[in-house]
All heavy atoms as a GROMACS GRO file, in nm:
protein
  543
    1MET      N    1  15.242   4.658   4.283
    1MET     CA    2  15.162   4.699   4.163
    1MET      C    3  15.210   4.620   4.045
    1MET      O    4  15.322   4.603   4.021
    1MET     CB    5  15.179   4.840   4.130
    1MET     CG    6  15.078   4.897   4.036
    1MET     SD    7  15.081   5.069   4.040
    1MET     CE    8  15.133   5.112   3.874
    2GLU      N    9  15.107   4.578   3.966
    2GLU     CA   10  15.126   4.489   3.853
    2GLU      C   11  15.180   4.572   3.736
    2GLU      O   12  15.150   4.684   3.724
    2GLU     CB   13  15.005   4.424   3.819
    2GLU     CG   14  15.021   4.285   3.753
    2GLU     CD   15  14.890   4.216   3.722
    2GLU    OE1   16  14.841   4.153   3.823
    2GLU    OE2   17  14.836   4.228   3.616
    3GLU      N   18  15.276   4.510   3.659
    3GLU     CA   19  15.330   4.580   3.542
    3GLU      C   20  15.212   4.598   3.437
    3GLU      O   21  15.137   4.518   3.421
    3GLU     CB   22  15.434   4.499   3.470
    3GLU     CG   23  15.570   4.496   3.550
    3GLU     CD   24  15.649   4.612   3.511
    3GLU    OE1   25  15.655   4.672   3.409
    3GLU    OE2   26  15.722   4.663   3.612
    4PRO      N   27  15.209   4.720   3.366
    4PRO     CA   28  15.116   4.735   3.257
    4PRO      C   29  15.145   4.642   3.138
    4PRO      O   30  15.272   4.603   3.116
    4PRO     CB   31  15.132   4.879   3.221
    4PRO     CG   32  15.269   4.916   3.268
    4PRO     CD   33  15.301   4.832   3.384
    5ARG      N   34  15.050   4.603   3.067
    5ARG     CA   35  15.064   4.510   2.955
    5ARG      C   36  15.118   4.593   2.837
    5ARG      O   37  15.071   4.705   2.817
    5ARG     CB   38  14.936   4.444   2.927
    5ARG     CG   39  14.906   4.350   3.044
    5ARG     CD   40  14.779   4.254   3.013
    5ARG     NE   41  14.811   4.134   2.948
    5ARG     CZ   42  14.880   4.034   2.988
    5ARG    NH1   43  14.956   4.047   3.095
    5ARG    NH2   44  14.906   3.928   2.913
    6LYS      N   45  15.202   4.537   2.759
    6LYS     CA   46  15.275   4.599   2.656
    6LYS      C   47  15.224   4.536   2.518
    6LYS      O   48  15.218   4.400   2.522
    6LYS     CB   49  15.417   4.614   2.667
    6LYS     CG   50  15.468   4.686   2.775
    6LYS     CD   51  15.613   4.664   2.804
    6LYS     CE   52  15.654   4.666   2.952
    6LYS     NZ   53  15.579   4.597   3.040
    7ASP      N   54  15.215   4.612   2.414
    7ASP     CA   55  15.180   4.557   2.288
    7ASP      C   56  15.306   4.554   2.202
    7ASP      O   57  15.357   4.655   2.165
    7ASP     CB   58  15.078   4.639   2.227
    7ASP     CG   59  14.997   4.583   2.105
    7ASP    OD1   60  15.034   4.475   2.071
    7ASP    OD2   61  14.897   4.642   2.059
    8LEU      N   62  15.370   4.435   2.184
    8LEU     CA   63  15.483   4.422   2.120
    8LEU      C   64  15.482   4.352   1.981
    8LEU      O   65  15.399   4.269   1.970
    8LEU     CB   66  15.588   4.347   2.198
    8LEU     CG   67  15.618   4.382   2.347
    8LEU    CD1   68  15.706   4.284   2.412
    8LEU    CD2   69  15.674   4.526   2.358
    9LEU      N   70  15.565   4.397   1.887
    9LEU     CA   71  15.575   4.328   1.762
    9LEU      C   72  15.724   4.287   1.744
    9LEU      O   73  15.819   4.372   1.755
    9LEU     CB   74  15.542   4.416   1.643
    9LEU     CG   75  15.529   4.349   1.505
    9LEU    CD1   76  15.437   4.230   1.501
    9LEU    CD2   77  15.494   4.452   1.403
   10MET      N   78  15.751   4.164   1.731
   10MET     CA   79  15.888   4.109   1.730
   10MET      C   80  15.901   4.040   1.589
   10MET      O   81  15.816   3.980   1.527
   10MET     CB   82  15.896   3.994   1.834
   10MET     CG   83  15.861   4.023   1.977
   10MET     SD   84  15.966   4.152   2.048
   10MET     CE   85  16.116   4.055   2.062
   11GLN      N   86  16.028   4.066   1.536
   11GLN     CA   87  16.078   3.993   1.410
   11GLN      C   88  16.141   3.870   1.464
   11GLN      O   89  16.237   3.888   1.549
   11GLN     CB   90  16.166   4.082   1.338
   11GLN     CG   91  16.220   4.023   1.206
   11GLN     CD   92  16.119   3.990   1.105
   11GLN    OE1   93  16.032   4.087   1.076
   11GLN    NE2   94  16.110   3.874   1.039
   12VAL      N   95  16.099   3.755   1.416
   12VAL     CA   96  16.158   3.632   1.460
   12VAL      C   97  16.202   3.551   1.346
   12VAL      O   98  16.122   3.504   1.262
   12VAL     CB   99  16.066   3.549   1.553
   12VAL    CG1  100  16.122   3.426   1.600
   12VAL    CG2  101  16.003   3.631   1.670
   13ASP      N  102  16.332   3.528   1.335
   13ASP     CA  103  16.396   3.455   1.220
   13ASP      C  104  16.411   3.305   1.258
   13ASP      O  105  16.435   3.276   1.374
   13ASP     CB  106  16.529   3.507   1.180
   13ASP     CG  107  16.518   3.657   1.137
   13ASP    OD1  108  16.421   3.689   1.072
   13ASP    OD2  109  16.606   3.728   1.153
   14GLY      N  110  16.387   3.221   1.170
   14GLY     CA  111  16.411   3.080   1.194
   14GLY      C  112  16.280   3.007   1.206
   14GLY      O  113  16.279   2.877   1.222
   15MET      N  114  16.161   3.059   1.199
   15MET     CA  115  16.031   2.994   1.220
   15MET      C  116  15.994   2.936   1.084
   15MET      O  117  15.995   3.012   0.989
   15MET     CB  118  15.924   3.081   1.274
   15MET     CG  119  15.949   3.141   1.414
   15MET     SD  120  15.802   3.234   1.468
   15MET     CE  121  15.776   3.355   1.348
   16THR      N  122  15.975   2.808   1.069
   16THR     CA  123  15.944   2.745   0.937
   16THR      C  124  15.814   2.666   0.947
   16THR      O  125  15.770   2.616   0.836
   16THR     CB  126  16.066   2.661   0.895
   16THR    OG1  127  16.076   2.560   0.989
   16THR    CG2  128  16.187   2.740   0.873
   17CYS      N  129  15.767   2.627   1.065
   17CYS     CA  130  15.657   2.532   1.065
   17CYS      C  131  15.568   2.550   1.188
   17CYS      O  132  15.600   2.634   1.272
   17CYS     CB  133  15.706   2.386   1.063
   17CYS     SG  134  15.803   2.342   1.213
   18GLN      N  135  15.464   2.468   1.204
   18GLN     CA  136  15.372   2.485   1.318
   18GLN      C  137  15.443   2.450   1.448
   18GLN      O  138  15.411   2.505   1.550
   18GLN     CB  139  15.243   2.398   1.298
   18GLN     CG  140  15.135   2.414   1.400
   18GLN     CD  141  15.085   2.562   1.397
   18GLN    OE1  142  15.060   2.616   1.300
   18GLN    NE2  143  15.061   2.608   1.516
   19GLY      N  144  15.539   2.356   1.440
   19GLY     CA  145  15.622   2.320   1.557
   19GLY      C  146  15.692   2.451   1.604
   19GLY      O  147  15.706   2.469   1.734
   20CYS      N  148  15.741   2.535   1.511
   20CYS     CA  149  15.806   2.654   1.553
   20CYS      C  150  15.707   2.754   1.622
   20CYS      O  151  15.747   2.816   1.718
   20CYS     CB  152  15.865   2.722   1.434
   20CYS     SG  153  16.008   2.633   1.358
   21VAL      N  154  15.587   2.754   1.564
   21VAL     CA  155  15.485   2.847   1.626
   21VAL      C  156  15.459   2.806   1.771
   21VAL      O  157  15.449   2.885   1.859
   21VAL     CB  158  15.354   2.837   1.539
   21VAL    CG1  159  15.240   2.908   1.606
   21VAL    CG2  160  15.370   2.893   1.406
   22ASN      N  161  15.449   2.670   1.789
   22ASN     CA  162  15.416   2.622   1.924
   22ASN      C  163  15.538   2.645   2.020
   22ASN      O  164  15.518   2.684   2.133
   22ASN     CB  165  15.401   2.472   1.914
   22ASN     CG  166  15.268   2.425   1.852
   22ASN    OD1  167  15.180   2.516   1.836
   22ASN    ND2  168  15.265   2.317   1.797
   23ALA      N  169  15.669   2.633   1.966
   23ALA     CA  170  15.783   2.656   2.050
   23ALA      C  171  15.797   2.804   2.088
   23ALA      O  172  15.823   2.837   2.202
   23ALA     CB  173  15.902   2.605   1.976
   24VAL      N  174  15.766   2.888   1.994
   24VAL     CA  175  15.773   3.043   2.016
   24VAL      C  176  15.668   3.073   2.125
   24VAL      O  177  15.694   3.142   2.217
   24VAL     CB  178  15.762   3.109   1.885
   24VAL    CG1  179  15.724   3.265   1.909
   24VAL    CG2  180  15.881   3.103   1.801
   25THR      N  181  15.549   3.027   2.099
   25THR     CA  182  15.440   3.059   2.197
   25THR      C  183  15.478   3.008   2.344
   25THR      O  184  15.451   3.086   2.442
   25THR     CB  185  15.306   2.990   2.146
   25THR    OG1  186  15.276   3.046   2.022
   25THR    CG2  187  15.190   3.012   2.243
   26LYS      N  188  15.522   2.888   2.347
   26LYS     CA  189  15.561   2.831   2.488
   26LYS      C  190  15.671   2.904   2.543
   26LYS      O  191  15.664   2.930   2.669
   26LYS     CB  192  15.596   2.681   2.466
   26LYS     CG  193  15.473   2.589   2.442
   26LYS     CD  194  15.516   2.450   2.431
   26LYS     CE  195  15.396   2.361   2.405
   26LYS     NZ  196  15.430   2.230   2.375
   27ALA      N  197  15.771   2.945   2.469
   27ALA     CA  198  15.888   3.021   2.518
   27ALA      C  199  15.832   3.158   2.579
   27ALA      O  200  15.880   3.196   2.692
   27ALA     CB  201  15.986   3.051   2.414
   28ILE      N  202  15.746   3.224   2.513
   28ILE     CA  203  15.696   3.352   2.566
   28ILE      C  204  15.605   3.331   2.679
   28ILE      O  205  15.613   3.397   2.784
   28ILE     CB  206  15.618   3.425   2.447
   28ILE    CG1  207  15.720   3.468   2.337
   28ILE    CG2  208  15.544   3.544   2.504
   28ILE    CD1  209  15.655   3.522   2.214
   29GLN      N  210  15.516   3.228   2.682
   29GLN     CA  211  15.430   3.210   2.790
   29GLN      C  212  15.503   3.148   2.920
   29GLN      O  213  15.445   3.157   3.016
   29GLN     CB  214  15.316   3.112   2.745
   29GLN     CG  215  15.220   3.196   2.653
   29GLN     CD  216  15.106   3.115   2.599
   29GLN    OE1  217  15.104   2.992   2.591
   29GLN    NE2  218  15.001   3.195   2.560
   30ARG      N  219  15.625   3.087   2.897
   30ARG     CA  220  15.702   3.051   3.016
   30ARG      C  221  15.745   3.178   3.087
   30ARG      O  222  15.754   3.186   3.208
   30ARG     CB  223  15.817   2.969   2.984
   30ARG     CG  224  15.796   2.824   2.976
   30ARG     CD  225  15.910   2.738   2.963
   30ARG     NE  226  15.993   2.755   2.843
   30ARG     CZ  227  15.979   2.698   2.726
   30ARG    NH1  228  15.886   2.607   2.716
   30ARG    NH2  229  16.060   2.721   2.630
   31LEU      N  230  15.778   3.282   3.011
   31LEU     CA  231  15.825   3.417   3.064
   31LEU      C  232  15.709   3.484   3.127
   31LEU      O  233  15.719   3.541   3.234
   31LEU     CB  234  15.878   3.500   2.946
   31LEU     CG  235  15.926   3.631   2.982
   31LEU    CD1  236  16.049   3.628   3.078
   31LEU    CD2  237  15.967   3.708   2.855
   32ASP      N  238  15.587   3.488   3.059
   32ASP     CA  239  15.468   3.552   3.110
   32ASP      C  240  15.351   3.453   3.077
   32ASP      O  241  15.302   3.463   2.956
   32ASP     CB  242  15.451   3.691   3.040
   32ASP     CG  243  15.323   3.753   3.076
   32ASP    OD1  244  15.243   3.706   3.160
   32ASP    OD2  245  15.294   3.860   3.019
   33PRO      N  246  15.300   3.378   3.173
   33PRO     CA  247  15.194   3.288   3.149
   33PRO      C  248  15.066   3.347   3.098
   33PRO      O  249  14.989   3.289   3.029
   33PRO     CB  250  15.174   3.222   3.280
   33PRO     CG  251  15.301   3.237   3.352
   33PRO     CD  252  15.364   3.361   3.310
   34GLY      N  253  15.044   3.485   3.123
   34GLY     CA  254  14.929   3.544   3.084
   34GLY      C  255  14.938   3.615   2.940
   34GLY      O  256  14.847   3.689   2.892
   35ALA      N  257  15.057   3.605   2.883
   35ALA     CA  258  15.073   3.664   2.749
   35ALA      C  259  14.985   3.613   2.636
   35ALA      O  260  14.960   3.495   2.639
   35ALA     CB  261  15.226   3.640   2.707
   36GLN      N  262  14.947   3.704   2.563
   36GLN     CA  263  14.870   3.672   2.438
   36GLN      C  264  14.973   3.675   2.320
   36GLN      O  265  15.039   3.777   2.304
   36GLN     CB  266  14.765   3.768   2.419
   36GLN     CG  267  14.658   3.779   2.515
   36GLN     CD  268  14.558   3.891   2.503
   36GLN    OE1  269  14.586   3.983   2.437
   36GLN    NE2  270  14.440   3.885   2.569
   37VAL      N  271  14.978   3.563   2.245
   37VAL     CA  272  15.075   3.545   2.148
   37VAL      C  273  15.006   3.517   2.015
   37VAL      O  274  14.929   3.422   2.000
   37VAL     CB  275  15.174   3.433   2.183
   37VAL    CG1  276  15.284   3.421   2.079
   37VAL    CG2  277  15.234   3.455   2.320
   38ASP      N  278  15.041   3.591   1.912
   38ASP     CA  279  14.981   3.567   1.773
   38ASP      C  280  15.110   3.568   1.676
   38ASP      O  281  15.171   3.661   1.659
   38ASP     CB  282  14.890   3.686   1.734
   38ASP     CG  283  14.830   3.659   1.598
   38ASP    OD1  284  14.808   3.539   1.557
   38ASP    OD2  285  14.811   3.763   1.526
   39VAL      N  286  15.134   3.445   1.619
   39VAL     CA  287  15.243   3.420   1.539
   39VAL      C  288  15.198   3.434   1.391
   39VAL      O  289  15.107   3.374   1.340
   39VAL     CB  290  15.310   3.285   1.552
   39VAL    CG1  291  15.424   3.268   1.467
   39VAL    CG2  292  15.356   3.279   1.708
   40ASP      N  293  15.269   3.515   1.312
   40ASP     CA  294  15.262   3.530   1.162
   40ASP      C  295  15.374   3.465   1.099
   40ASP      O  296  15.481   3.519   1.081
   40ASP     CB  297  15.246   3.671   1.126
   40ASP     CG  298  15.236   3.694   0.978
   40ASP    OD1  299  15.249   3.601   0.899
   40ASP    OD2  300  15.220   3.818   0.934
   41LEU      N  301  15.360   3.331   1.077
   41LEU     CA  302  15.462   3.241   1.027
   41LEU      C  303  15.517   3.288   0.897
   41LEU      O  304  15.637   3.290   0.872
   41LEU     CB  305  15.409   3.094   1.019
   41LEU     CG  306  15.520   2.984   0.998
   41LEU    CD1  307  15.629   2.986   1.104
   41LEU    CD2  308  15.456   2.861   0.986
   42GLU      N  309  15.428   3.328   0.803
   42GLU     CA  310  15.463   3.372   0.666
   42GLU      C  311  15.557   3.494   0.668
   42GLU      O  312  15.653   3.504   0.586
   42GLU     CB  313  15.338   3.407   0.584
   42GLU     CG  314  15.360   3.451   0.450
   42GLU     CD  315  15.236   3.484   0.366
   42GLU    OE1  316  15.126   3.459   0.416
   42GLU    OE2  317  15.251   3.532   0.253
   43HIS      N  318  15.533   3.593   0.761
   43HIS     CA  319  15.615   3.712   0.763
   43HIS      C  320  15.722   3.707   0.874
   43HIS      O  321  15.799   3.798   0.881
   43HIS     CB  322  15.537   3.827   0.771
   43HIS     CG  323  15.439   3.854   0.658
   43HIS    ND1  324  15.301   3.823   0.664
   43HIS    CD2  325  15.465   3.897   0.532
   43HIS    CE1  326  15.255   3.839   0.541
   43HIS    NE2  327  15.351   3.894   0.462
   44GLY      N  328  15.725   3.605   0.956
   44GLY     CA  329  15.825   3.588   1.060
   44GLY      C  330  15.798   3.692   1.168
   44GLY      O  331  15.906   3.746   1.225
   45ARG      N  332  15.682   3.718   1.197
   45ARG     CA  333  15.655   3.825   1.299
   45ARG      C  334  15.571   3.755   1.417
   45ARG      O  335  15.486   3.669   1.388
   45ARG     CB  336  15.576   3.940   1.244
   45ARG     CG  337  15.673   4.019   1.146
   45ARG     CD  338  15.608   4.140   1.100
   45ARG     NE  339  15.693   4.206   1.013
   45ARG     CZ  340  15.651   4.282   0.911
   45ARG    NH1  341  15.526   4.288   0.878
   45ARG    NH2  342  15.752   4.335   0.826
   46VAL      N  343  15.589   3.803   1.532
   46VAL     CA  344  15.505   3.759   1.651
   46VAL      C  345  15.460   3.881   1.722
   46VAL      O  346  15.541   3.976   1.754
   46VAL     CB  347  15.604   3.680   1.744
   46VAL    CG1  348  15.515   3.634   1.866
   46VAL    CG2  349  15.662   3.555   1.672
   47HIS      N  350  15.323   3.894   1.734
   47HIS     CA  351  15.254   4.002   1.811
   47HIS      C  352  15.236   3.955   1.950
   47HIS      O  353  15.176   3.830   1.966
   47HIS     CB  354  15.126   4.038   1.736
   47HIS     CG  355  15.046   4.137   1.818
   47HIS    ND1  356  14.932   4.121   1.867
   47HIS    CD2  357  15.079   4.270   1.857
   47HIS    CE1  358  14.889   4.220   1.936
   47HIS    NE2  359  14.976   4.311   1.923
   48VAL      N  360  15.280   4.017   2.045
   48VAL     CA  361  15.269   3.973   2.190
   48VAL      C  362  15.206   4.082   2.280
   48VAL      O  363  15.253   4.201   2.262
   48VAL     CB  364  15.409   3.943   2.249
   48VAL    CG1  365  15.387   3.881   2.389
   48VAL    CG2  366  15.482   3.848   2.154
   49VAL      N  367  15.108   4.059   2.342
   49VAL     CA  368  15.062   4.142   2.454
   49VAL      C  369  15.103   4.077   2.593
   49VAL      O  370  15.069   3.961   2.625
   49VAL     CB  371  14.903   4.153   2.450
   49VAL    CG1  372  14.851   4.250   2.557
   49VAL    CG2  373  14.862   4.215   2.319
   50THR      N  374  15.194   4.148   2.657
   50THR     CA  375  15.267   4.092   2.767
   50THR      C  376  15.302   4.192   2.874
   50THR      O  377  15.308   4.318   2.844
   50THR     CB  378  15.390   4.021   2.725
   50THR    OG1  379  15.454   3.962   2.833
   50THR    CG2  380  15.486   4.106   2.654
   51GLN      N  381  15.330   4.152   2.998
   51GLN     CA  382  15.390   4.243   3.100
   51GLN      C  383  15.533   4.246   3.088
   51GLN      O  384  15.601   4.328   3.147
   51GLN     CB  385  15.344   4.190   3.237
   51GLN     CG  386  15.197   4.203   3.264
   51GLN     CD  387  15.157   4.146   3.400
   51GLN    OE1  388  15.226   4.066   3.451
   51GLN    NE2  389  15.042   4.204   3.449
   52ALA      N  390  15.601   4.150   3.006
   52ALA     CA  391  15.740   4.142   2.993
   52ALA      C  392  15.798   4.260   2.901
   52ALA      O  393  15.716   4.303   2.820
   52ALA     CB  394  15.782   4.009   2.939
   53GLN      N  395  15.921   4.286   2.919
   53GLN     CA  396  15.990   4.384   2.842
   53GLN      C  397  16.021   4.314   2.707
   53GLN      O  398  16.048   4.198   2.697
   53GLN     CB  399  16.113   4.437   2.907
   53GLN     CG  400  16.085   4.510   3.037
   53GLN     CD  401  16.007   4.645   3.014
   53GLN    OE1  402  16.033   4.708   2.926
   53GLN    NE2  403  15.926   4.672   3.110
   54SER      N  404  16.036   4.397   2.602
   54SER     CA  405  16.069   4.344   2.468
   54SER      C  406  16.207   4.269   2.471
   54SER      O  407  16.217   4.166   2.412
   54SER     CB  408  16.073   4.446   2.357
   54SER     OG  409  16.164   4.551   2.389
   55VAL      N  410  16.299   4.319   2.549
   55VAL     CA  411  16.436   4.255   2.554
   55VAL      C  412  16.423   4.118   2.620
   55VAL      O  413  16.490   4.029   2.588
   55VAL     CB  414  16.538   4.352   2.631
   55VAL    CG1  415  16.512   4.376   2.765
   55VAL    CG2  416  16.682   4.292   2.605
   56GLU      N  417  16.339   4.109   2.727
   56GLU     CA  418  16.305   3.978   2.797
   56GLU      C  419  16.253   3.874   2.686
   56GLU      O  420  16.286   3.760   2.689
   56GLU     CB  421  16.215   3.994   2.912
   56GLU     CG  422  16.278   4.083   3.019
   56GLU     CD  423  16.176   4.115   3.132
   56GLU    OE1  424  16.065   4.147   3.099
   56GLU    OE2  425  16.219   4.100   3.243
   57VAL      N  426  16.150   3.929   2.611
   57VAL     CA  427  16.089   3.834   2.518
   57VAL      C  428  16.194   3.793   2.410
   57VAL      O  429  16.202   3.673   2.368
   57VAL     CB  430  15.969   3.905   2.448
   57VAL    CG1  431  15.915   3.819   2.335
   57VAL    CG2  432  15.857   3.934   2.549
   58ALA      N  433  16.274   3.879   2.362
   58ALA     CA  434  16.379   3.857   2.261
   58ALA      C  435  16.482   3.744   2.318
   58ALA      O  436  16.510   3.654   2.258
   58ALA     CB  437  16.456   3.971   2.220
   59ARG      N  438  16.517   3.769   2.447
   59ARG     CA  439  16.601   3.675   2.511
   59ARG      C  440  16.546   3.535   2.525
   59ARG      O  441  16.617   3.433   2.500
   59ARG     CB  442  16.649   3.714   2.647
   59ARG     CG  443  16.754   3.817   2.644
   59ARG     CD  444  16.806   3.846   2.798
   59ARG     NE  445  16.873   3.976   2.801
   59ARG     CZ  446  16.840   4.071   2.881
   59ARG    NH1  447  16.742   4.057   2.981
   59ARG    NH2  448  16.904   4.180   2.890
   60ALA      N  449  16.417   3.536   2.559
   60ALA     CA  450  16.349   3.393   2.566
   60ALA      C  451  16.345   3.327   2.442
   60ALA      O  452  16.366   3.204   2.426
   60ALA     CB  453  16.207   3.422   2.628
   61LEU      N  454  16.318   3.400   2.332
   61LEU     CA  455  16.304   3.347   2.201
   61LEU      C  456  16.444   3.302   2.152
   61LEU      O  457  16.462   3.201   2.088
   61LEU     CB  458  16.247   3.444   2.099
   61LEU     CG  459  16.097   3.470   2.122
   61LEU    CD1  460  16.047   3.573   2.039
   61LEU    CD2  461  16.011   3.344   2.116
   62ASP      N  462  16.546   3.382   2.175
   62ASP     CA  463  16.701   3.349   2.144
   62ASP      C  464  16.724   3.214   2.213
   62ASP      O  465  16.789   3.130   2.149
   62ASP     CB  466  16.784   3.454   2.192
   62ASP     CG  467  16.779   3.578   2.087
   62ASP    OD1  468  16.718   3.567   1.986
   62ASP    OD2  469  16.836   3.683   2.138
   63ALA      N  470  16.685   3.198   2.344
   63ALA     CA  471  16.712   3.076   2.420
   63ALA      C  472  16.645   2.956   2.359
   63ALA      O  473  16.691   2.850   2.371
   63ALA     CB  474  16.672   3.102   2.562
   64ALA      N  475  16.536   2.983   2.298
   64ALA     CA  476  16.454   2.876   2.236
   64ALA      C  477  16.508   2.839   2.101
   64ALA      O  478  16.461   2.751   2.027
   64ALA     CB  479  16.305   2.920   2.216
   65GLY      N  480  16.608   2.908   2.053
   65GLY     CA  481  16.676   2.886   1.916
   65GLY      C  482  16.626   2.972   1.805
   65GLY      O  483  16.655   2.934   1.692
   66TYR      N  484  16.562   3.081   1.838
   66TYR     CA  485  16.522   3.171   1.732
   66TYR      C  486  16.589   3.310   1.744
   66TYR      O  487  16.610   3.356   1.856
   66TYR     CB  488  16.368   3.198   1.727
   66TYR     CG  489  16.299   3.063   1.716
   66TYR    CD1  490  16.263   2.983   1.829
   66TYR    CD2  491  16.269   3.008   1.596
   66TYR    CE1  492  16.201   2.867   1.820
   66TYR    CE2  493  16.208   2.886   1.579
   66TYR     CZ  494  16.174   2.817   1.689
   66TYR     OH  495  16.115   2.693   1.681
   67GLU      N  496  16.631   3.367   1.628
   67GLU     CA  497  16.683   3.507   1.636
   67GLU      C  498  16.572   3.603   1.642
   67GLU      O  499  16.487   3.608   1.547
   67GLU     CB  500  16.772   3.527   1.515
   67GLU     CG  501  16.849   3.660   1.528
   67GLU     CD  502  16.946   3.666   1.408
   67GLU    OE1  503  17.010   3.576   1.361
   67GLU    OE2  504  16.960   3.787   1.366
   68ALA      N  505  16.565   3.679   1.739
   68ALA     CA  506  16.450   3.775   1.763
   68ALA      C  507  16.484   3.912   1.796
   68ALA      O  508  16.588   3.923   1.871
   68ALA     CB  509  16.352   3.716   1.878
   69HIS      N  510  16.417   4.008   1.752
   69HIS     CA  511  16.433   4.148   1.795
   69HIS      C  512  16.303   4.218   1.780
   69HIS      O  513  16.215   4.190   1.699
   69HIS     CB  514  16.545   4.223   1.711
   69HIS     CG  515  16.517   4.236   1.570
   69HIS    ND1  516  16.544   4.139   1.480
   69HIS    CD2  517  16.459   4.340   1.497
   69HIS    CE1  518  16.509   4.174   1.357
   69HIS    NE2  519  16.453   4.300   1.372
   70ALA      N  520  16.297   4.328   1.867
   70ALA     CA  521  16.167   4.405   1.873
   70ALA      C  522  16.151   4.493   1.754
   70ALA      O  523  16.252   4.563   1.716
   70ALA     CB  524  16.159   4.484   2.011
   71MET      N  525  16.033   4.496   1.704
   71MET     CA  526  16.011   4.598   1.598
   71MET      C  527  15.946   4.713   1.658
   71MET      O  528  15.931   4.825   1.610
   71MET     CB  529  15.918   4.536   1.493
   71MET     CG  530  15.980   4.425   1.415
   71MET     SD  531  15.877   4.334   1.303
   71MET     CE  532  15.860   4.466   1.174
   72THR      N  533  15.871   4.690   1.784
   72THR     CA  534  15.810   4.804   1.857
   72THR      C  535  15.824   4.772   2.004
   72THR      O  536  15.862   4.652   2.042
   72THR     CB  537  15.657   4.809   1.832
   72THR    OG1  538  15.598   4.671   1.874
   72THR    CG2  539  15.628   4.834   1.689
   73GLY      N  540  15.799   4.857   2.091
   73GLY     CA  541  15.799   4.832   2.228
   73GLY      C  542  15.931   4.850   2.295
   73GLY      O  543  15.962   4.830   2.406
   0.00000   0.00000   0.00000
């Protein structure tokens, strides 16, 4: 049975440009290719609809060089 999709809001520190937006999006989509990712660069937040757990998303973002933690989920 497939995991249900979760609506997560992550605080991500270290994002400064469109390149960061692309890197964050790719890191999450490597974890879950079907994830929907919306990056709010100005506020340092990432909204994700995914089958992955928030801790998995945070680890993927940490591995990509960003400090991340879940605000929800």
